[in-house]
N, C-alpha and C positions, 0 to 999 in steps of 0.2 A: 775793187781793194776792201778785204775782209777786216774787220774791226770789230774793237768792243761796243758791246752795244747797250753797256751797262750806264744807268743814267740817261740814255736818251729817251728812252718814251716814260719818264718815271711820271712828267708831268702831261708830256704831250697825248700817251695814249689814252688819258680819260678825258682828252678836251677835247669834248662836240662843240659844233659852232657856237652855241651859246655862252660858254667856259673859254672860249677864244676871245669872244666879243666882248665880253667883261675883264678878259685879260690885255687887252688893247684900250680897253676906255677907262680904267684903273688907271692908268701909265699917262692921261690926256688930261690938259685944264678941262676944268668942266666951263666949256663957252662954247656958243655956237657957231666959233670961227676959229678953226684950229692952221698955226701955221702948218708948211709943208716939214719945216724943221722938228716941230713938235710931234709928229706923226711919223715922220722918220727915226726918232731915238725911240717911242713907244714899239716899234715894231722891231726894232733891235733886240730891244729889251726882253722881249717875249720869247727871245732863243737863246735856251742854256749854255752854259760854257762846253760843256760836253758835245754837243752837237753841233755849236761852231767847229771846233777840233773836227769833228767827223763831216762837214760839209770841204771845208778844206783839203782833208784826205781823201775827199771822195769814197766815205766807206760805203758798201754794199748792203748798209744793215740798215739805212736808213729808206724812206717808203717815199721818194723822190724821183721826177723826172731829171735827168743831166740838163733840161733846161731851165728847169726851176732851181735845180741846185746853184747852177751858173746866174740865176738872178738874184739866190739871195746872197750868193759870194759880193757880188757885185753892190747890192744893199748896203750889206756891212762894211763893206771897203771904200764905198762912193764918200764922199765928205761933202759934195754937191748937191744940196738937194733943192737948190733953187730957192726963191722966197713967195712961193706961194701960199695959196689959201686952200682950206678943205672945209665944208660945212660938216661940221657934225653929223646934222641928219642925213646927208648922203653917205658918210660913211657907215653908218650904221644902220641904214638902207642896203650900201653893198653888200656888207659883211651877211646879214639877215638873207638878202639873195643868195648868195655862196654858202649859206650853213643848208639851206633850203636843196639844191644843187648836189651839194654831198652826201646828205643823207638820202639824197634821193640815190644817184649814179656812184656812189664810192663809200657807201653804209660799212661795208666788210673791209673798209681800212682807214677807220680812223687817225693812224697813227699820222697819215700823210695830209688829212686836212688841217693842220695848223701851217704847214709849208704853203700848200697853194692860197690861204686865204692871205698870208705875207708876204708872196709875190703881186696877187690881185690888186693888194689897195697899194702896194709899192708902185705896181707899174701903172695902174690905172688915174690913181690920185697925185703922185709924187712926182715920177718923172712922166709923165702924159705918154707912155708907149701901148701898144697893142698888147693884149693879156695872153693872147696865144702866139707860139713859135710861126715865121711865116711859112713855113712848111705843110701848117696842118690848115691853117684858115686860105693862104695864099692871096693876104694881102698885101698892099703893096703902097708905096708913096708916091702920090701926086702932088708935086710941087710941098707943101710943107704940111699937107694931110694926108693921114690913113685911110687907105679905104678897103675895105673885106669886102670880097662878093660873098662868105659866109654869115654874113652876121645878118641875125634875127633878134629885131627889136621886137620883144612882147614885154610885158609887166616882172614875168617870173623868168626872165632869160639875163643868164649874166652875160650875153651880148648888150645889153643897155647902159652896164658900165665900161665899155671897152672905149677909148679914144677913138678906135675907127670907125668911118663915118660908111653904112650902107653903100655898096652900088646898084644902082638901079638898074632896070629891068633893060634899060634902051642900050646902056653900058654893055652889061654883059650880052647882049643880043651880036650887038655889033664887033666884041670879041676883041675889046680894046683891055679886058684885064689878060697879066700875065699870068 
């Protein structure tokens, strides 16, 4: 659906990762431990009213995947954010890792950075679900544990922050990954 982009990227187009981090952190209490509810509120407050309308309308003027659009709509409409907590230092580290990734792989689309950061923080730290759609990484649920055959664990990988556990080489060889 085509829609008016006026006001959608006034703030977002210039929000490179450090500005996005600042925008999230300034909305949170200055505490080493943050509640899921406080983090959820901070994330939703980062989305302008015009962007919320565009997300709901499915505006094709947004630089966002359909999966991330649906995740953000879920985040905006989900009052059940649990009663968990998040370590402020871990949140900062996740946002910094995402920032490095986005500057490396999506430098030409800064207007899409905010959406990705919000989705990744929401999925990994609030609802504790995989950051990628199942069709891309082929993660699966094994009891109550998410497992992912594509997970790469290194200090500069966003996979480090995903709730999925890596699938062992033995499991991959046995062919038990669907």
